[in-house]
C-alpha positions as CSV (number, residue, x, y, z in Angstrom):
1,M,15.9,24.2,4.2
2,N,13.5,21.3,3.6
3,E,14.6,21.5,-0.5
4,I,17.9,20.9,0.5
5,L,16.8,18.1,2.9
6,M,14.4,16.4,0.4
7,V,17.2,15.8,-2.2
8,K,18.7,12.7,-0.3
9,G,15.3,11.2,-0.5
10,A,14.4,12.1,-3.9
11,K,17.8,10.6,-5.3
12,R,17.0,7.6,-3.4
13,V,13.3,7.2,-4.7
14,V,14.6,7.9,-8.6
15,E,18.0,5.8,-8.2
16,T,17.4,2.8,-5.9
17,C,13.3,2.4,-6.1
18,V,12.4,3.4,-9.7
19,G,16.0,2.7,-11.0
20,V,15.5,5.4,-13.5
21,R,18.4,5.2,-16.6
22,P,19.4,7.9,-18.7
23,G,17.2,8.9,-21.4
24,E,14.1,7.5,-20.1
25,Q,11.1,9.5,-19.5
26,V,9.6,9.7,-16.2
27,L,6.2,11.1,-15.2
28,I,5.5,12.4,-12.0
29,V,1.7,12.7,-11.1
30,T,1.3,15.2,-8.3
31,E,-1.2,17.8,-7.0
32,G,-0.7,21.4,-6.0
33,E,-0.1,20.7,-2.4
34,K,2.6,18.2,-2.9
35,L,4.4,20.0,-5.7
36,P,7.9,20.9,-3.7
37,I,8.2,17.1,-3.2
38,A,7.4,16.4,-7.2
39,K,10.0,19.2,-8.1
40,A,12.4,17.4,-5.7
41,V,11.9,14.1,-7.4
42,A,12.0,15.7,-11.0
43,Q,15.6,17.1,-10.1
44,A,16.5,13.8,-9.1
45,V,15.2,12.2,-12.4
46,Y,16.8,15.0,-14.5
47,A,20.3,14.7,-12.6
48,V,20.4,10.8,-14.1
49,D,20.1,12.3,-17.6
50,A,16.4,11.1,-17.8
51,E,13.4,13.4,-18.8
52,P,10.8,14.3,-15.9
53,M,7.7,15.3,-16.6
54,I,5.3,16.7,-13.9
55,A,1.5,15.9,-14.4
56,L,-0.4,18.4,-12.1
57,M,-4.0,17.3,-11.1
58,L,-6.8,18.5,-9.1
59,P,-6.5,16.3,-5.8
60,R,-8.8,13.3,-5.9
61,E,-11.8,13.4,-3.6
62,R,-11.5,9.9,-2.2
63,D,-8.7,7.3,-2.3
64,G,-9.1,5.0,-5.1
65,Q,-10.2,7.4,-7.6
66,E,-8.9,7.3,-11.0
67,P,-6.7,10.1,-12.3
68,P,-8.0,12.0,-15.4
69,A,-8.2,10.2,-18.5
70,A,-4.9,12.2,-20.0
71,I,-2.8,11.5,-16.9
72,A,-3.9,7.6,-17.3
73,A,-2.7,7.6,-20.7
74,A,0.6,9.2,-20.1
75,M,1.0,7.0,-17.3
76,K,0.8,3.9,-19.8
77,E,3.3,5.6,-22.3
78,S,5.9,6.3,-19.7
79,D,8.8,4.2,-19.2
80,A,8.3,4.8,-15.1
81,F,5.9,6.9,-13.3
82,I,6.0,8.2,-9.8
83,A,3.1,9.4,-8.1
84,V,3.2,12.2,-5.2
85,V,-0.4,12.6,-4.2
86,G,-2.5,12.8,-0.8
87,K,-5.3,10.6,-1.7
88,S,-4.4,7.4,-3.4
89,I,-4.3,6.4,-6.9
90,T,-2.7,2.9,-6.1
91,H,-5.6,0.8,-6.7
92,T,-6.8,2.6,-9.8
93,H,-7.5,0.8,-13.6
94,A,-4.9,3.5,-14.4
95,V,-2.1,2.2,-12.2
96,K,-2.9,-1.7,-13.6
97,E,-2.9,-0.7,-17.3
98,A,0.3,1.4,-17.2
99,C,2.1,-1.5,-15.4
100,K,0.6,-3.9,-18.0
101,R,1.8,-1.9,-20.8
102,G,5.5,-2.5,-19.0
103,S,6.3,1.0,-17.1
104,R,7.5,0.7,-13.7
105,G,6.1,2.9,-11.2
106,V,6.2,3.8,-7.2
107,V,3.3,5.6,-5.1
108,L,4.3,8.3,-2.8
109,T,1.2,8.6,-1.3
110,Q,0.5,11.0,1.7
111,F,4.1,11.9,1.5
112,T,5.4,15.0,3.5
113,Q,8.5,16.6,3.4
114,E,9.4,15.4,6.5
115,L,9.2,11.6,5.1
116,M,11.4,12.5,2.4
117,T,14.0,13.0,5.1
118,K,13.4,10.3,7.6
119,G,11.9,7.2,8.6
120,G,11.0,4.5,6.4
121,L,12.7,5.8,3.4
122,E,16.1,5.2,4.8
123,A,15.9,1.5,5.0
124,D,17.8,-0.6,2.8
125,F,15.7,-2.1,0.3
126,R,18.5,-4.5,-1.2
127,E,18.8,-6.1,2.3
128,V,15.2,-6.4,3.3
129,A,14.5,-7.8,-0.5
130,P,15.0,-11.7,0.4
131,T,12.7,-11.7,3.7
132,C,10.2,-9.7,1.6
133,K,10.1,-12.3,-1.0
134,A,10.4,-15.3,1.0
135,V,7.3,-14.1,2.8
136,A,5.5,-13.6,-0.5
137,G,6.3,-17.1,-1.7
138,I,4.8,-18.6,1.2
139,L,1.3,-16.5,0.8
140,A,1.3,-17.3,-2.8
141,G,-1.5,-19.9,-3.7
142,A,-2.0,-20.5,0.2
143,R,-5.0,-22.9,0.7
144,E,-5.5,-21.8,4.2
145,V,-4.6,-18.6,6.0
146,H,-4.8,-18.3,9.7
147,L,-4.4,-14.8,11.4
148,T,-4.9,-14.1,15.3
149,T,-3.8,-11.3,17.5
150,P,-4.1,-10.7,21.5
151,Y,-6.5,-8.1,20.8
152,G,-8.9,-10.5,19.3
153,T,-8.5,-11.0,15.5
154,D,-9.1,-14.6,14.6
155,F,-9.5,-14.5,11.2
156,T,-9.1,-17.2,8.0
157,F,-9.2,-17.3,4.1
158,S,-8.1,-19.1,1.1
159,A,-5.7,-17.6,-1.6
160,E,-5.7,-21.0,-3.6
161,G,-4.5,-20.1,-7.1
162,R,-3.7,-16.5,-6.5
163,R,-0.3,-14.8,-7.0
164,S,1.4,-13.0,-4.1
165,N,3.3,-9.6,-4.4
166,A,6.2,-8.9,-2.8
167,M,6.8,-4.9,-2.7
168,Y,10.2,-4.1,-1.3
169,C,10.4,-0.4,-2.9
170,M,12.2,-1.4,-6.1
171,V,10.4,-2.2,-9.2
172,E,11.2,-3.9,-12.5
173,P,9.1,-3.2,-15.8
174,G,5.2,-4.4,-15.4
175,E,5.7,-3.5,-11.5
176,F,4.8,-1.0,-9.0
177,S,5.5,-0.6,-5.2
178,P,4.3,1.8,-2.8
179,V,7.2,3.9,-0.8
180,P,8.7,3.0,1.7
181,T,6.3,0.5,3.1
182,V,7.8,-2.9,2.5
183,E,5.4,-5.7,2.4
184,A,4.3,-9.1,1.2
185,N,0.9,-9.2,0.2
186,V,-1.6,-11.5,-1.1
187,S,-5.7,-11.2,-2.2
188,P,-7.9,-13.6,-0.7
189,L,-10.4,-15.6,-2.9
190,E,-13.6,-13.8,-2.7
191,G,-16.1,-15.3,-0.5
192,T,-13.5,-17.1,1.6
193,A,-12.7,-14.8,4.1
194,Q,-14.2,-15.7,7.9
195,G,-13.9,-14.6,11.2
196,I,-13.0,-11.3,13.3
197,I,-10.6,-8.4,12.3
198,V,-9.3,-6.2,15.5
199,A,-7.2,-3.5,14.2
200,N,-5.7,-1.9,17.2
201,A,-2.5,0.0,15.5
202,S,-4.1,2.6,12.7
203,I,-6.6,3.2,10.0
204,P,-4.7,5.7,8.2
205,Y,-7.5,7.1,6.1
206,I,-10.5,9.8,6.2
207,G,-8.9,11.3,8.9
208,I,-8.9,8.4,11.4
209,G,-4.9,7.4,11.8
210,L,-3.7,6.1,14.8
211,L,-6.3,4.3,16.5
212,E,-7.6,5.5,20.3
213,E,-9.2,2.1,20.8
214,P,-9.7,-0.8,18.7
215,V,-11.9,-1.0,15.6
216,T,-13.5,-4.9,15.4
217,C,-14.7,-5.7,12.0
218,R,-17.1,-8.9,11.5
219,V,-16.6,-11.0,8.3
220,Q,-18.4,-13.5,6.6
221,G,-18.7,-14.8,3.3
222,G,-15.6,-12.6,2.3
223,R,-17.1,-9.2,3.3
224,I,-17.5,-7.1,6.6
225,T,-21.1,-7.8,7.8
226,A,-20.5,-5.2,10.9
227,I,-18.2,-2.4,12.5
228,E,-18.2,-2.1,16.0
229,G,-16.3,0.2,18.2
230,G,-15.9,3.8,19.6
231,R,-15.7,7.0,17.8
232,Q,-12.9,6.2,15.0
233,A,-15.1,2.9,14.2
234,Q,-18.2,4.7,13.5
235,M,-16.0,7.1,11.3
236,L,-15.3,4.1,9.0
237,K,-18.8,2.9,9.3
238,Q,-20.1,5.8,8.0
239,D,-17.8,6.6,5.1
240,L,-18.4,3.1,3.9
241,E,-22.0,3.4,4.1
242,Q,-21.7,6.8,2.3
243,K,-19.9,5.0,-0.7
244,Q,-23.2,3.4,-1.5
245,D,-21.0,0.6,-3.1
246,P,-21.4,-3.0,-1.6
247,N,-17.8,-3.7,-3.0
248,V,-16.0,-1.5,-0.3
249,Y,-16.9,-4.3,2.2
250,N,-14.7,-6.8,0.4
251,I,-11.6,-8.3,1.8
252,A,-9.1,-7.2,-0.5
253,E,-5.9,-8.1,1.0
254,L,-3.7,-9.4,3.9
255,G,-0.1,-7.7,3.9
256,V,2.7,-8.1,6.0
257,G,5.1,-5.1,7.0
258,L,8.6,-5.8,6.9
259,N,10.4,-2.4,7.1
260,P,12.6,-2.2,10.2
261,K,12.7,1.8,9.9
262,C,8.9,2.3,9.6
263,R,6.9,3.7,12.6
264,F,3.3,4.3,13.4
265,M,2.6,7.9,13.0
266,G,-1.0,7.8,11.1
267,F,0.5,7.8,7.6
268,M,-0.6,5.2,5.5
269,L,2.7,4.4,3.7
270,E,4.6,4.5,7.0
271,D,2.2,2.6,9.2
272,E,1.5,-0.5,7.0
273,G,5.4,-1.2,6.3
274,V,6.2,-1.3,10.2
275,R,7.9,-4.7,10.8
276,G,5.9,-7.6,12.3
277,S,2.7,-5.7,11.6
278,V,-0.3,-7.0,9.4
279,H,-2.7,-5.3,7.5
280,I,-6.2,-6.2,6.3
281,G,-7.1,-4.3,3.1
282,I,-10.9,-3.7,2.1
283,G,-12.2,-2.8,-1.0
284,T,-10.8,-2.8,-4.3
285,S,-8.3,-5.9,-4.7
286,I,-7.8,-5.6,-9.1
287,T,-4.0,-4.6,-8.5
288,L,-3.2,-7.4,-6.0
289,G,-4.6,-9.8,-7.9
290,G,-7.9,-10.0,-7.2
291,N,-11.1,-9.5,-9.1
292,V,-12.9,-6.5,-7.3
293,K,-12.8,-2.7,-8.1
294,A,-14.7,-0.8,-5.4
295,A,-14.9,2.9,-4.4
296,C,-12.1,2.6,-2.0
297,H,-9.3,0.7,-0.7
298,Y,-8.8,0.9,3.1
299,D,-6.2,-0.7,5.1
300,L,-7.0,-2.0,9.1
301,I,-3.7,-2.4,10.6
302,M,-3.0,-4.5,13.6
303,T,0.1,-5.4,15.8
304,E,1.6,-8.7,17.7
305,P,0.2,-10.7,14.9
306,T,0.4,-14.8,14.7
307,L,0.2,-15.6,11.0
308,I,0.3,-19.4,10.3
309,V,-0.1,-20.1,6.6
310,D,-0.8,-23.8,5.5
311,G,0.6,-25.0,8.7
312,Q,3.8,-23.2,8.5
313,M,4.3,-20.3,11.1
314,V,5.3,-16.9,9.2
315,L,4.8,-14.7,12.3
316,H,4.6,-15.3,16.0
317,N,3.4,-12.3,18.1
318,G,4.8,-10.0,15.5
319,S,8.2,-11.6,15.2
320,V,9.1,-12.9,11.8
321,V,10.0,-16.8,12.1
322,R,9.5,-18.0,8.6
């Protein structure tokens, strides 16, 4: 039954998100567990008279790990690529270089067959695009970004000279977007982030998921200097320590969730897209406009944020007021 129900979602990914055209060569990067979803996507590619190619790889050991060199090369040669994977390959040189060569791509990380049938994928991406672009426009090149929440977040940084990214699940050549999150994001200038981050909603990585209690990160000089909280905070702290890479503590991103159909459920691309939420990405920033490549990229997600950018209020207690 799931194979039938996934048809509609696969068609939406191929025709609306990627905009596949007849005659194009579309690479679908996947792994064994996600093969049923990859096949549904391949069928949707074939249905528009394009050529689907499925590249099956071993599951990555960690989020942010590069795909095999042969797959990375194929991504660069494709007209479009669709990643259906468990561990994220979004923040990799492979994605960056493929887009640089003019390919366009979407990533369906942690997708289940259920997510192909309901949830964030049901949003009207064309309808939310103007808001996403407007928020991204405000974030671009911001001299001062100030984020607060009722849970204790009080955090500032500069993005002066930095591009922003409007990710609304529809891509043009040279672009990539996660699906189904709709978000506007920017990468802070390295070394400028200061303050306290309190994630109260989700850290959808390494088995943490929805938060039982807040996870507090203290930030100085653009990097996390301390992680405090209960069991899940210790999971995050130990995982980062085990990476033995100082760049995993880099403040890589501020993203504003803007998908009205997303809901918190412990899956990355649903959770970070929840409208009115904010996530702070840590670790790798090279695909977002920053200069840091780390052993991972994790998002710390919070609700009821107030976001002020160069004196302009963008969010107030989780409501978009741009």
